[in-house]
C-alpha positions as CSV (number, residue, x, y, z in Angstrom):
1,M,8.8,-25.5,-20.3
2,E,10.8,-27.0,-17.3
3,K,9.4,-27.8,-13.6
4,F,11.6,-26.3,-11.1
5,V,11.7,-26.5,-7.5
6,V,13.1,-23.1,-5.5
7,F,13.5,-23.9,-2.0
8,G,14.8,-20.9,0.1
9,V,14.9,-18.5,3.2
10,Y,12.8,-15.9,4.9
11,C,14.2,-13.1,6.9
12,K,14.3,-13.5,10.5
13,D,10.1,-12.1,12.1
14,A,9.7,-12.2,8.4
15,I,5.5,-12.8,9.4
16,N,5.5,-9.3,10.3
17,K,7.7,-7.3,8.3
18,R,5.9,-8.5,5.5
19,E,2.5,-7.5,6.3
20,Q,2.9,-4.1,4.7
21,F,3.6,-6.7,1.5
22,R,1.3,-9.4,1.9
23,T,-0.9,-8.2,-0.5
24,Q,0.7,-6.8,-3.5
25,H,2.5,-10.3,-3.3
26,L,-0.3,-12.5,-3.0
27,K,-1.8,-10.8,-6.2
28,R,1.2,-11.6,-8.2
29,L,1.3,-14.9,-7.8
30,K,-2.7,-15.3,-8.0
31,N,-1.3,-13.7,-11.5
32,L,1.6,-16.1,-12.0
33,K,-1.0,-19.0,-11.4
34,D,-2.9,-18.0,-13.6
35,R,-0.1,-17.8,-16.4
36,N,0.4,-21.5,-15.7
37,I,4.2,-20.5,-14.5
38,L,3.5,-20.6,-10.5
39,V,2.0,-24.6,-9.8
40,T,2.7,-24.0,-5.5
41,L,4.9,-21.1,-3.3
42,G,4.5,-20.9,0.1
43,P,6.2,-21.2,3.7
44,T,7.0,-24.2,5.6
45,K,5.2,-24.7,9.0
46,C,8.1,-22.7,10.7
47,T,8.1,-19.9,8.7
48,K,11.7,-20.0,8.4
49,Y,11.6,-21.5,5.1
50,L,9.7,-21.3,1.2
51,F,9.2,-23.9,-1.2
52,G,7.5,-23.4,-4.6
53,I,7.2,-25.1,-7.8
54,F,7.8,-23.6,-11.5
55,N,7.3,-23.4,-15.0
56,A,9.5,-21.7,-17.0
57,K,12.0,-21.4,-19.4
58,D,15.1,-21.5,-18.1
59,K,17.2,-21.2,-14.7
60,N,17.4,-17.1,-15.3
61,E,14.3,-16.8,-16.3
62,L,12.8,-18.1,-13.2
63,R,15.5,-16.0,-11.8
64,E,14.2,-12.6,-12.9
65,L,10.8,-13.5,-11.8
66,I,12.2,-14.3,-8.0
67,E,13.9,-11.2,-8.2
68,K,10.8,-8.7,-9.5
69,D,9.1,-9.8,-6.7
70,I,8.3,-7.3,-3.8
71,Y,8.9,-10.4,-1.2
72,W,12.5,-10.1,-2.9
73,Q,13.0,-6.5,-3.0
74,K,12.0,-5.7,0.3
75,G,14.6,-8.7,1.8
76,I,11.7,-10.3,2.9
77,W,13.4,-13.3,1.1
78,V,17.1,-13.6,1.8
79,S,18.6,-16.6,-0.7
80,Y,16.9,-18.9,-2.6
81,D,18.4,-21.9,-4.6
82,I,16.9,-23.5,-7.9
83,Y,17.0,-27.0,-8.9
84,N,15.3,-28.2,-12.5
85,W,12.3,-30.7,-11.5
86,I,11.4,-34.1,-13.0
87,Q,8.0,-34.9,-12.1
88,A,7.5,-38.3,-11.5
89,F,3.9,-38.8,-11.5
């Protein structure tokens, strides 16, 4: 498994728009965390951007994981970039 950093962008008014999907989203994230796929994920304080660290086989597997999330499917996340990450410590 490789480590990846994800930077993304939330839609405008994401805090309100995400509310009806939040429980489903968090349940899925807990499952990914329990399976050691998700290291961390969350919004920046300004709530315009998201940041995450994941373990995955490759970028394609991670893209599939991201795009299966309800936030992606409902347009709460509007874009993202994936970068291979080398953990120094």
